[in-house]
Backbone as a printed PyTorch tensor [residue, N CA C, xyz], in Angstrom:
tensor([[[ 20.3990,  -9.2780,  24.8710],
         [ 21.7570,  -8.7740,  24.7510],
         [ 21.6780,  -7.0770,  24.5770]],

        [[ 22.3420,  -6.5140,  25.1060],
         [ 22.4500,  -5.0360,  24.8010],
         [ 23.9610,  -4.5000,  24.6400]],

        [[ 24.0410,  -3.7070,  23.5920],
         [ 25.6250,  -3.1700,  23.4310],
         [ 25.3080,  -1.4610,  23.4850]],

        [[ 26.2770,  -1.0050,  23.9790],
         [ 26.3670,   0.4970,  24.3360],
         [ 27.7750,   0.9860,  23.7300]],

        [[ 27.4390,   1.8900,  22.5480],
         [ 28.8000,   2.3220,  21.8290],
         [ 28.7470,   3.8840,  22.4680]],

        [[ 29.8650,   3.9240,  23.3320],
         [ 30.1630,   5.3610,  23.8500],
         [ 30.2730,   6.2910,  22.6920]],

        [[ 31.0110,   5.7860,  21.8830],
         [ 31.3670,   6.7360,  20.6580],
         [ 31.3440,   6.1460,  19.4650]],

        [[ 30.6080,   6.5140,  18.6310],
         [ 30.1190,   5.8600,  17.3420],
         [ 31.0580,   6.0780,  16.2750]],

        [[ 31.9780,   5.1830,  15.8480],
         [ 33.1030,   5.1650,  14.7580],
         [ 32.1810,   5.1670,  13.4160]],

        [[ 32.4360,   6.2920,  12.6170],
         [ 31.8500,   6.3290,  11.2220],
         [ 32.1640,   5.3130,  10.3220]],

        [[ 33.2690,   4.8430,  10.6250],
         [ 33.9320,   3.5190,   9.8090],
         [ 32.8460,   2.4570,  10.1070]],

        [[ 32.6400,   2.3120,  11.3530],
         [ 31.5960,   1.0850,  11.7380],
         [ 30.2680,   1.2600,  11.0940]],

        [[ 29.6500,   2.3750,  10.9990],
         [ 28.4450,   2.6510,  10.4880],
         [ 28.5410,   2.3540,   9.1380]],

        [[ 29.3960,   2.8200,   8.4460],
         [ 29.8050,   2.7490,   6.9900],
         [ 29.7550,   1.0180,   6.7730]],

        [[ 30.4980,   0.3700,   7.3420],
         [ 30.7510,  -1.1140,   7.2720],
         [ 29.2820,  -1.8510,   7.5390]],

        [[ 28.7560,  -1.4600,   8.5880],
         [ 27.2370,  -2.1170,   8.6050],
         [ 26.4210,  -1.7910,   7.4950]],

        [[ 26.5620,  -0.4790,   7.2610],
         [ 25.5010,  -0.1920,   5.9630],
         [ 26.0660,  -1.0260,   4.7240]],

        [[ 27.4710,  -1.0750,   4.4500],
         [ 27.9660,  -1.7900,   3.1010],
         [ 27.5240,  -3.2010,   3.1060]],

        [[ 27.5560,  -3.8600,   4.4540],
         [ 27.3270,  -5.1540,   4.4610],
         [ 25.8640,  -5.5180,   4.8110]],

        [[ 24.8950,  -4.4840,   4.7130],
         [ 23.5250,  -4.7210,   4.8780],
         [ 22.9480,  -5.0130,   6.3130]],

        [[ 23.8620,  -4.5940,   7.3720],
         [ 23.4580,  -5.1240,   8.5460],
         [ 22.6780,  -3.9800,   9.4500]],

        [[ 22.6540,  -2.8370,   8.8130],
         [ 22.0220,  -1.5820,   9.4200],
         [ 20.3370,  -1.4130,   9.0230]],

        [[ 19.9660,  -2.5470,   8.5790],
         [ 18.5050,  -2.3930,   8.0320],
         [ 17.5860,  -1.9500,   9.2130]],

        [[ 17.9460,  -2.3920,  10.1400],
         [ 16.9840,  -2.0400,  11.3480],
         [ 17.4330,  -1.0730,  12.4070]],

        [[ 18.6240,  -0.7010,  12.0550],
         [ 19.4010,   0.4900,  13.1330],
         [ 18.5900,   1.6400,  13.1470]],

        [[ 18.6540,   2.2730,  14.1950],
         [ 17.9660,   3.6280,  14.4450],
         [ 18.8130,   4.2940,  15.0770]],

        [[ 18.6690,   5.6930,  14.9220],
         [ 19.3350,   6.9630,  15.4740],
         [ 18.5240,   7.6730,  16.3990]],

        [[ 18.7330,   7.6190,  17.6820],
         [ 17.9600,   8.4420,  18.8400],
         [ 18.5000,   9.6020,  19.1700]],

        [[ 18.4650,  10.7150,  18.6520],
         [ 19.0970,  12.2070,  18.9700],
         [ 20.6110,  11.7740,  19.0570]],

        [[ 21.2480,  11.1030,  18.1790],
         [ 22.5040,  11.0570,  17.8670],
         [ 23.1620,   9.6280,  18.5950]],

        [[ 22.1130,   8.8270,  19.2330],
         [ 22.8110,   7.4430,  19.9010],
         [ 22.1110,   6.5160,  18.7680]],

        [[ 23.1140,   5.5400,  18.5990],
         [ 22.9540,   4.4750,  17.6390],
         [ 22.2340,   3.2930,  18.4190]],

        [[ 20.9410,   2.8930,  17.8740],
         [ 20.3150,   1.8280,  18.6040],
         [ 20.4660,   0.5710,  17.4520]],

        [[ 21.1200,  -0.4100,  17.8070],
         [ 21.3600,  -1.4380,  16.8870],
         [ 20.2900,  -2.5030,  17.4590]],

        [[ 19.2360,  -2.5540,  16.5180],
         [ 18.1610,  -3.5490,  16.9800],
         [ 18.1650,  -4.8590,  16.2530]],

        [[ 17.8860,  -6.0040,  17.1430],
         [ 18.1940,  -7.1450,  16.4470],
         [ 17.0120,  -7.5810,  15.5110]],

        [[ 17.3890,  -8.5340,  14.5810],
         [ 16.4690,  -8.9660,  13.5720],
         [ 15.2210,  -9.4680,  14.0610]],

        [[ 14.0090,  -9.0150,  13.5680],
         [ 12.6320,  -9.6330,  14.0540],
         [ 12.5800, -11.0630,  13.8720]],

        [[ 11.7790, -11.7280,  14.7190],
         [ 11.3990, -13.0620,  14.4710],
         [ 10.9190, -13.4620,  13.2740]],

        [[ 10.9440, -14.7210,  12.8790],
         [ 10.0880, -15.0710,  11.6440],
         [  8.5840, -14.7330,  11.6280]],

        [[  7.9110, -14.9880,  12.8540],
         [  6.5340, -14.6840,  12.8000],
         [  6.3790, -13.2860,  12.8850]],

        [[  7.0280, -12.2780,  13.5300],
         [  7.1920, -10.9730,  13.4700],
         [  7.3590, -10.3800,  11.8420]],

        [[  8.0860, -11.0560,  11.2270],
         [  8.2390, -10.6670,   9.7770],
         [  6.8820, -11.1120,   8.9840]],

        [[  6.4690, -12.1190,   9.3920],
         [  5.3760, -12.7680,   8.5790],
         [  4.1620, -12.0110,   8.8750]],

        [[  3.9370, -11.6440,  10.1360],
         [  2.7390, -10.6330,  10.3890],
         [  2.8850,  -9.3430,   9.7950]],

        [[  3.9800,  -8.8620,   9.7430],
         [  4.3120,  -7.5100,   8.9210],
         [  3.8070,  -7.6540,   7.4990]],

        [[  4.1130,  -8.8830,   6.8730],
         [  3.9770,  -8.9750,   5.4880],
         [  2.4000,  -9.2050,   5.2550]],

        [[  1.6590,  -9.9090,   6.1880],
         [  0.2140, -10.1160,   5.9300],
         [ -0.2490,  -8.7570,   6.1290]],

        [[  0.2150,  -7.9470,   7.0670],
         [ -0.5630,  -6.7690,   7.3350],
         [ -0.3570,  -5.8520,   6.1330]],

        [[  0.8780,  -5.6680,   5.3420],
         [  1.0040,  -5.0750,   4.1380],
         [  0.0410,  -5.3400,   3.1920]],

        [[  0.0230,  -6.7640,   2.8640],
         [ -1.0280,  -7.1970,   1.9210],
         [ -2.4970,  -6.7130,   2.2800]],

        [[ -2.9100,  -6.8570,   3.5110],
         [ -4.0890,  -6.4140,   3.8260],
         [ -4.4300,  -4.9350,   3.5790]],

        [[ -3.4140,  -4.1780,   3.9440],
         [ -3.4990,  -2.6880,   4.0190],
         [ -3.0580,  -1.9270,   2.7260]],

        [[ -2.4960,  -2.8440,   1.5680],
         [ -1.9870,  -2.0880,   0.3250],
         [ -3.2090,  -1.2540,  -0.2470]],

        [[ -4.0710,  -1.9490,  -0.7040],
         [ -5.1440,  -1.3470,  -1.6960],
         [ -6.0360,  -0.2490,  -0.8540]],

        [[ -6.1470,  -0.4630,   0.4490],
         [ -6.7110,   0.7040,   1.1410],
         [ -5.9240,   1.9290,   1.2160]],

        [[ -4.6870,   1.8430,   1.3460],
         [ -3.6830,   2.9420,   1.3590],
         [ -3.7090,   3.4390,  -0.1970]],

        [[ -3.4420,   2.8460,  -1.0270],
         [ -3.4500,   3.2380,  -2.7220],
         [ -4.7230,   4.0670,  -2.8800]],

        [[ -5.6760,   3.4990,  -2.4940],
         [ -7.0550,   4.3490,  -2.9390],
         [ -7.3600,   5.6580,  -2.4630]],

        [[ -6.5800,   6.0740,  -1.2790],
         [ -6.3670,   7.2240,  -0.5710],
         [ -5.0730,   8.0690,  -1.0740]],

        [[ -4.3600,   7.6930,  -1.9360],
         [ -3.1230,   8.3750,  -2.2850],
         [ -2.0900,   8.1790,  -1.6320]],

        [[ -2.0760,   7.0690,  -0.7290],
         [ -0.9550,   6.6530,   0.0800],
         [ -0.2060,   5.3690,  -0.1940]],

        [[  0.6560,   5.0880,   0.7080],
         [  1.3940,   3.8440,   0.3840],
         [  1.6450,   3.0080,   1.8780]],

        [[  2.0690,   1.7850,   1.8640],
         [  2.2740,   1.1060,   2.6780],
         [  3.7470,   0.7420,   2.8270]],

        [[  4.7090,   0.6870,   3.8440],
         [  5.9600,   0.0620,   3.6260],
         [  6.3850,  -0.4400,   4.9790]],

        [[  7.1590,  -1.4380,   4.9270],
         [  7.8120,  -2.0990,   6.1720],
         [  9.1750,  -1.8630,   6.2620]],

        [[  9.4370,  -1.5080,   7.6060],
         [ 10.9260,  -1.3150,   7.9950],
         [ 11.4710,   0.0910,   7.1440]],

        [[ 10.6080,   1.1670,   7.5200],
         [ 10.9480,   2.4210,   6.9150],
         [ 11.2870,   3.3800,   8.0530]],

        [[ 12.1240,   4.2450,   7.8680],
         [ 12.6590,   5.2770,   8.7500],
         [ 11.6530,   6.3500,   8.7370]],

        [[ 11.1820,   6.8170,   9.9430],
         [ 10.4830,   8.2450,  10.1640],
         [ 11.5510,   9.1750,  10.6100]],

        [[ 11.7620,  10.1130,   9.5780],
         [ 13.0140,  11.0100,   9.9690],
         [ 12.4870,  12.2310,  10.7530]],

        [[ 13.4640,  12.8430,  11.6190],
         [ 13.4260,  13.8810,  12.2330],
         [ 14.7060,  14.8130,  11.7340]],

        [[ 15.7710,  14.1040,  11.2150],
         [ 17.1070,  14.5700,  11.0310],
         [ 18.0970,  13.2310,  10.6620]],

        [[ 19.1490,  13.6810,  10.2170],
         [ 20.3060,  12.6310,  10.0430],
         [ 20.5360,  11.8010,  11.1410]],

        [[ 20.5820,  12.4830,  12.3150],
         [ 21.0210,  11.8580,  13.6470],
         [ 19.6740,  11.6980,  14.5810]],

        [[ 18.6170,  11.5550,  14.0840],
         [ 17.3830,  11.4380,  14.8030],
         [ 16.2750,  10.6730,  13.9610]],

        [[ 16.2280,   9.4700,  14.0630],
         [ 15.1340,   8.9350,  13.3850],
         [ 14.7830,   7.3790,  13.9560]],

        [[ 13.6110,   6.9210,  13.6320],
         [ 12.9860,   5.6720,  14.0640],
         [ 12.6680,   4.9980,  12.9440]],

        [[ 12.8350,   3.4660,  13.0140],
         [ 12.4110,   2.7310,  11.8160],
         [ 11.3100,   1.9660,  12.3470]],

        [[ 10.2090,   2.2540,  11.7260],
         [  8.8200,   1.5050,  11.9550],
         [  8.6490,   0.3370,  11.2730]],

        [[  8.1970,  -0.7120,  11.9720],
         [  7.8610,  -2.1840,  11.4520],
         [  7.0080,  -1.8400,  10.1450]],

        [[  6.0210,  -0.9900,  10.1770],
         [  5.0900,  -0.6860,   9.0980],
         [  4.6510,   0.8790,   9.3280]],

        [[  4.5300,   1.3860,   7.9770],
         [  3.9200,   2.7960,   8.0090],
         [  3.1110,   2.9830,   6.9400]],

        [[  1.9330,   3.7320,   7.1400],
         [  0.8560,   4.1020,   5.9910],
         [  1.1020,   5.5110,   6.1920]],

        [[  1.1400,   6.2620,   4.8570],
         [  1.5200,   7.5320,   4.7130],
         [  1.2290,   8.0530,   3.2080]],

        [[  0.8550,   9.3560,   3.1460],
         [  0.8700,   9.9340,   1.8350],
         [  1.9190,   9.6140,   1.0610]],

        [[  1.7570,   9.4100,  -0.2400],
         [  2.9140,   9.4130,  -1.1330],
         [  4.0000,  10.4430,  -0.9350]],

        [[  3.4800,  11.7420,  -0.8830],
         [  4.2590,  12.7830,  -0.8030],
         [  5.3220,  12.9100,   0.3290]],

        [[  4.9460,  12.0630,   1.3700],
         [  5.7670,  11.9510,   2.6110],
         [  7.0050,  11.4010,   2.3160]],

        [[  7.1440,  10.3840,   1.3550],
         [  8.4060,   9.3550,   1.0070],
         [  9.3670,  10.2660,   0.2470]],

        [[ 10.7130,  10.1790,   0.9410],
         [ 11.7270,  10.7560,   0.3760],
         [ 12.8010,   9.6430,   0.2940]],

        [[ 13.9570,   9.8170,  -0.2770],
         [ 14.9520,   8.9400,  -0.5730],
         [ 15.4500,   7.9480,   0.7300]],

        [[ 15.5380,   8.6700,   2.0490],
         [ 16.0750,   8.0550,   3.0190],
         [ 14.7850,   7.4810,   4.0050]],

        [[ 13.6220,   7.8030,   3.6460],
         [ 12.6110,   7.6030,   4.5550],
         [ 11.4080,   8.6000,   4.4090]],

        [[ 10.7720,   8.5020,   5.4550],
         [  9.4230,   9.5050,   5.5080],
         [  9.9010,  10.8420,   6.3570]],

        [[  9.6380,  12.0710,   5.3910],
         [ 10.0390,  13.3470,   6.2090],
         [  8.7760,  14.0370,   6.0850]],

        [[  7.6070,  13.5890,   5.7360],
         [  6.2860,  14.3130,   5.7330],
         [  5.5050,  13.6250,   6.9120]],

        [[  4.0960,  14.0370,   6.8440],
         [  3.1340,  13.4240,   7.5720],
         [  3.1280,  11.9660,   7.4730]],

        [[  2.7040,  11.2680,   8.4740],
         [  2.5930,   9.9030,   8.4870],
         [  1.1820,   9.4830,   9.2580]],

        [[  0.3570,   8.7290,   8.2270],
         [ -1.0490,   8.5490,   8.9530],
         [ -0.8370,   7.5780,  10.1990]],

        [[ -0.2780,   6.3590,   9.9410],
         [ -0.1520,   5.2150,  10.8960],
         [  1.2980,   4.7440,  10.9350]],

        [[  1.9660,   4.5200,  12.0700],
         [  3.0060,   3.7100,  12.3450],
         [  2.7050,   2.3950,  13.2690]],

        [[  2.9870,   1.4860,  12.6560],
         [  2.8320,   0.1910,  13.3600],
         [  3.9950,  -0.5810,  13.8730]],

        [[  3.9130,  -0.7830,  15.2140],
         [  5.1700,  -1.3360,  15.9280],
         [  4.6880,  -2.7280,  16.3650]],

        [[  5.3200,  -3.8420,  16.0200],
         [  5.0860,  -5.2850,  16.3600],
         [  6.0270,  -5.5430,  17.3960]],

        [[  5.2620,  -5.5080,  18.6400],
         [  6.0220,  -5.7600,  19.9390],
         [  6.8390,  -7.1660,  20.1090]],

        [[  7.9880,  -7.0600,  20.3190],
         [  8.7810,  -8.3180,  20.6750],
         [  9.3790,  -8.1440,  22.1260]],

        [[  9.7570,  -9.3040,  22.7610],
         [ 10.2180,  -9.2450,  24.0180],
         [ 11.5380,  -8.3210,  24.1940]],

        [[ 11.3490,  -7.4160,  25.1830],
         [ 12.6250,  -6.5230,  25.3630],
         [ 12.6540,  -5.4280,  24.2770]],

        [[ 11.7900,  -5.2230,  23.2650],
         [ 12.0780,  -4.2160,  22.3310],
         [ 11.5760,  -2.7500,  22.9790]],

        [[ 11.7460,  -1.8290,  21.9440],
         [ 11.7410,  -0.5370,  22.5390],
         [ 10.6450,   0.3040,  21.8850]],

        [[  9.4660,  -0.5380,  21.4210],
         [  8.2330,   0.0490,  20.7490],
         [  7.6640,   0.9660,  21.7890]],

        [[  7.4350,   0.7290,  22.9180],
         [  6.9050,   1.6980,  23.9240],
         [  7.5860,   2.7930,  23.8950]],

        [[  8.9390,   2.9290,  23.9000],
         [  9.8270,   4.0540,  24.1890],
         [  9.4320,   5.0790,  23.0170]],

        [[  9.1330,   4.5430,  21.8830],
         [  8.8200,   5.3730,  20.5770],
         [  7.6700,   5.9340,  20.4430]],

        [[  6.6680,   5.5140,  21.1500],
         [  5.4460,   6.1910,  21.1350],
         [  5.3440,   7.7880,  20.9640]],

        [[  5.9770,   8.3700,  21.9010],
         [  6.0890,   9.8900,  22.1900],
         [  6.7540,  10.5660,  20.8930]],

        [[  7.7270,   9.8390,  20.7260],
         [  8.6410,  10.3690,  19.4000],
         [  7.6930,  10.4220,  18.4470]],

        [[  7.1850,   9.3030,  18.0100],
         [  6.3730,   9.6310,  16.7310],
         [  5.4980,  10.3420,  16.8750]],

        [[  4.6480,  10.4690,  17.8510],
         [  3.7110,  11.6170,  18.0770],
         [  4.0940,  12.9810,  17.7680]],

        [[  5.2640,  13.1340,  18.3180],
         [  5.7970,  14.5010,  18.2120],
         [  6.4090,  14.8320,  16.8410]],

        [[  6.5760,  13.6540,  15.8370],
         [  7.0120,  14.0800,  14.6390],
         [  5.9180,  13.6050,  13.5390]],

        [[  5.0610,  14.0970,  13.5100],
         [  4.1950,  14.1160,  12.4330],
         [  3.3800,  12.6180,  12.2150]],

        [[  3.4140,  11.9010,  13.0920],
         [  2.5470,  10.4340,  13.1470],
         [  1.1640,  10.8190,  13.8430]],

        [[  0.0470,  10.5020,  13.1510],
         [ -1.2450,  10.6780,  13.6170],
         [ -1.5380,   9.5830,  14.7180]],

        [[ -1.1480,   8.4200,  14.2770],
         [ -1.6930,   7.1930,  15.1930],
         [ -0.2070,   6.2930,  15.2220]],

        [[ -0.2200,   5.4840,  16.3360],
         [  0.7980,   4.5950,  16.5620],
         [ -0.0110,   3.3470,  17.2890]],

        [[  0.2000,   2.2790,  16.2460],
         [ -0.5260,   1.1500,  16.6670],
         [  0.7310,   0.1200,  17.1440]],

        [[  0.4180,  -0.4620,  18.3940],
         [  1.2730,  -1.5960,  18.9550],
         [  0.5760,  -2.7820,  18.8710]],

        [[  1.0890,  -3.8060,  18.2110],
         [  0.5660,  -5.1200,  18.0870],
         [  1.6310,  -5.9080,  18.9650]],

        [[  1.0180,  -6.7340,  19.8970],
         [  1.9930,  -7.7560,  20.6030],
         [  2.2340,  -8.9540,  19.7780]],

        [[  3.3580,  -9.2770,  19.2800],
         [  3.4190, -10.4840,  18.3970],
         [  3.0820, -11.7910,  19.0060]],

        [[  3.1110, -11.8890,  20.2570],
         [  2.4590, -13.2370,  20.9790],
         [  1.0600, -13.3580,  21.0860]],

        [[  0.4040, -12.4140,  21.5940],
         [ -0.9400, -12.3840,  21.9550],
         [ -1.7040, -11.7330,  20.9480]],

        [[ -1.1490, -10.8060,  20.1000],
         [ -1.9080, -10.0540,  19.1150],
         [ -2.9150,  -9.0420,  19.4240]],

        [[ -2.6830,  -8.7490,  20.8070],
         [ -3.3210,  -7.6090,  21.4270],
         [ -3.1090,  -6.1040,  20.8070]],

        [[ -3.8310,  -5.3150,  20.7640],
         [ -3.6000,  -3.9540,  19.9080],
         [ -3.8480,  -2.9600,  20.7130]],

        [[ -2.7340,  -1.8980,  20.8480],
         [ -3.1060,  -0.5460,  21.5480],
         [ -2.8270,   0.4520,  20.4910]],

        [[ -3.5800,   1.5020,  20.3550],
         [ -3.5400,   2.5320,  19.2790],
         [ -3.5180,   3.9360,  20.3390]],

        [[ -2.3220,   4.7600,  19.9490],
         [ -2.0080,   5.8970,  20.6020],
         [ -1.9880,   7.1520,  19.4820]],

        [[ -2.6610,   8.2270,  20.0820],
         [ -2.7070,   9.4890,  19.3560],
         [ -2.1950,  10.6770,  20.3830]],

        [[ -2.1180,  11.7150,  19.5790],
         [ -1.7000,  12.9310,  20.3560],
         [ -2.6730,  13.1290,  21.7190]],

        [[ -3.8940,  12.7580,  21.5580],
         [ -4.8990,  13.0310,  22.6740],
         [ -4.7880,  11.6720,  23.9450]],

        [[ -3.8350,  10.8860,  23.4340],
         [ -3.4540,   9.6240,  24.5450],
         [ -4.1270,   8.3740,  23.8520]],

        [[ -4.2670,   7.4880,  24.7260],
         [ -4.4740,   6.0180,  24.1860],
         [ -6.0660,   6.0080,  23.7160]],

        [[ -6.2060,   5.3970,  22.2930],
         [ -7.3780,   5.4760,  21.8540],
         [ -8.4280,   4.1930,  22.4230]],

        [[ -9.7120,   4.5360,  22.2070],
         [-10.7450,   3.3870,  22.6610],
         [-11.0550,   2.7640,  21.4880]],

        [[-11.1990,   1.2680,  21.5260],
         [-11.6940,   0.7460,  20.6130],
         [-13.4510,   0.9400,  20.3470]],

        [[-13.8200,   0.5240,  19.2320],
         [-15.2540,   0.7210,  18.8470],
         [-15.9920,  -0.5730,  19.7600]],

        [[-17.1980,  -0.6380,  19.8140],
         [-17.9010,  -1.6530,  20.6400],
         [-17.4190,  -3.0630,  20.0270]],

        [[-17.1110,  -3.3130,  18.9580],
         [-16.6520,  -4.5430,  18.4670],
         [-15.2570,  -4.8590,  18.6710]],

        [[-14.6290,  -3.8590,  19.3670],
         [-13.1790,  -4.2050,  19.5940],
         [-12.1180,  -3.8290,  18.5650]],

        [[-12.5370,  -3.0130,  17.5710],
         [-11.7800,  -2.6150,  16.4450],
         [-11.3690,  -1.0630,  16.6280]],

        [[-10.2600,  -0.6850,  16.1450],
         [ -9.8620,   0.7690,  16.0180],
         [-10.0110,   1.1970,  14.5100]],

        [[-10.3880,   2.2870,  14.2340],
         [-10.3070,   2.8110,  12.9730],
         [ -8.8330,   3.4960,  12.7400]],

        [[ -8.4060,   3.2960,  11.4930],
         [ -6.9400,   3.8880,  11.4550],
         [ -7.1060,   5.1420,  10.5730]],

        [[ -6.1110,   6.1260,  10.9810],
         [ -6.1440,   7.3340,  10.4810],
         [ -5.7610,   7.5360,   8.8620]],

        [[ -6.3770,   8.2550,   8.2590],
         [ -6.0580,   8.3080,   6.6780],
         [ -6.5320,   7.0500,   5.7600]],

        [[ -6.9820,   6.1610,   6.2470],
         [ -7.3500,   5.1170,   5.4820],
         [ -8.5190,   4.5510,   5.9020]],

        [[ -9.3100,   3.9820,   5.1850],
         [-10.5900,   3.1040,   5.2870],
         [-10.2330,   1.6320,   5.9910]],

        [[ -9.7560,   1.7340,   7.0810],
         [ -9.2190,   0.3930,   7.6760],
         [ -9.6250,   0.2690,   9.2840]],

        [[-10.1090,  -0.8020,   9.6030],
         [-10.2680,  -1.0600,  11.0460],
         [ -9.4930,  -2.3930,  11.5200]],

        [[ -8.9430,  -2.2210,  12.6010],
         [ -8.2580,  -3.2680,  13.0630],
         [ -8.3080,  -3.5190,  14.5270]],

        [[ -8.1510,  -4.5270,  15.2450],
         [ -7.9880,  -5.1120,  16.6720],
         [ -7.8520,  -6.2550,  16.8470]],

        [[ -8.0390,  -6.5990,  18.1210],
         [ -7.8700,  -7.9690,  18.6430],
         [ -9.1220,  -8.2560,  19.4150]],

        [[-10.3820,  -8.2970,  19.0120],
         [-11.4160,  -8.6210,  19.8540],
         [-11.8050,  -9.8630,  20.4040]],

        [[-10.8280, -10.8150,  19.9210],
         [-10.8020, -12.1010,  20.6850],
         [ -9.3450, -12.5370,  20.9690]],

        [[ -9.0190, -13.0620,  22.1420],
         [ -7.5870, -13.4140,  22.4260],
         [ -7.0230, -14.1430,  21.3310]],

        [[ -5.7120, -13.6780,  20.8380],
         [ -4.8700, -14.4890,  19.8930],
         [ -5.3420, -14.2790,  18.5170]],

        [[ -6.3040, -13.3760,  18.2500],
         [ -6.7900, -13.1380,  16.9580],
         [ -6.7740, -11.5680,  16.5110]],

        [[ -5.9930, -11.4970,  15.5060],
         [ -6.0640, -10.0310,  14.7710],
         [ -7.0280,  -9.8640,  13.7290]],

        [[ -7.9590,  -8.9350,  13.7130],
         [ -8.6530,  -8.7580,  12.6370],
         [ -8.6660,  -7.4520,  12.0040]],

        [[ -8.4280,  -7.6250,  10.7750],
         [ -8.3820,  -6.4440,   9.7700],
         [ -9.3540,  -6.2610,   8.8800]],

        [[-10.1460,  -5.2110,   8.8330],
         [-11.3140,  -4.8080,   8.1360],
         [-11.2750,  -3.6840,   7.2650]],

        [[-11.4360,  -4.0670,   5.7510],
         [-11.2310,  -2.8830,   4.8340],
         [-12.4810,  -2.9970,   3.9040]],

        [[-12.5530,  -2.1830,   3.0500],
         [-13.7070,  -2.3010,   2.0030],
         [-13.7700,  -3.5890,   1.1190]],

        [[-12.4880,  -4.3610,   1.3610],
         [-12.4380,  -5.5490,   0.6540],
         [-12.9280,  -6.6030,   1.5830]],

        [[-13.0870,  -6.6150,   2.6410],
         [-13.7690,  -7.5810,   3.7280],
         [-12.9400,  -7.6390,   4.9190]],

        [[-13.2670,  -8.6810,   5.6290],
         [-12.4800,  -8.8210,   7.0940],
         [-11.7420, -10.0590,   7.1150]],

        [[-10.4640,  -9.9940,   7.5630],
         [ -9.5090, -11.0480,   7.6080],
         [ -9.1950, -11.3620,   9.0680]],

        [[ -9.3090, -12.4590,   9.4760],
         [ -8.7720, -12.7620,  10.8620],
         [ -7.2680, -13.5760,  10.6520]],

        [[ -6.5280, -12.9510,  11.4930],
         [ -4.9290, -13.4150,  11.4080],
         [ -4.7660, -14.1630,  12.8330]],

        [[ -4.2500, -15.2620,  12.7430],
         [ -3.7710, -15.9440,  13.9900],
         [ -2.4610, -16.6130,  13.5860]],

        [[ -1.6740, -16.7970,  14.7580],
         [ -0.1190, -17.3960,  14.6040],
         [ -0.3810, -18.6060,  14.0700]]])
């Protein structure tokens, strides 16, 4: 289902915010994108990734957060499923400085692919797309799509982490603490 608001009523936005319904909303150059809540598996996968990436980010002066806005302005921001960033980039409303990695977990009919160019133009070093069904991984940088190492894993910017899907239906996360295989 899609809804298009030709004119956004500030009272509608305030009411969505008051009721906590705006958690996943995004503003694309003044156009409100009301994003449906992620599936249970989507949310679980994000939680597993945060757990695996937390220490690696902390060791290098960074943080990991889920459902955090990457800000270009009050009327232009995207909400990342997951972001890894230097602590100095976090503000009250989201990320306003450099971001090492944005992870978008793809769901059917979502807008993850449409956000890649915007992220890369707004201080994000890498955009990682993970298909929630197949766990296939794509990594995008300002230089274009990245190529995985021989073992099928990609190195992540800013942190000592590699991830990828070398085997169908399996997501591998490798950190200094070891290697974890994630399966649905």
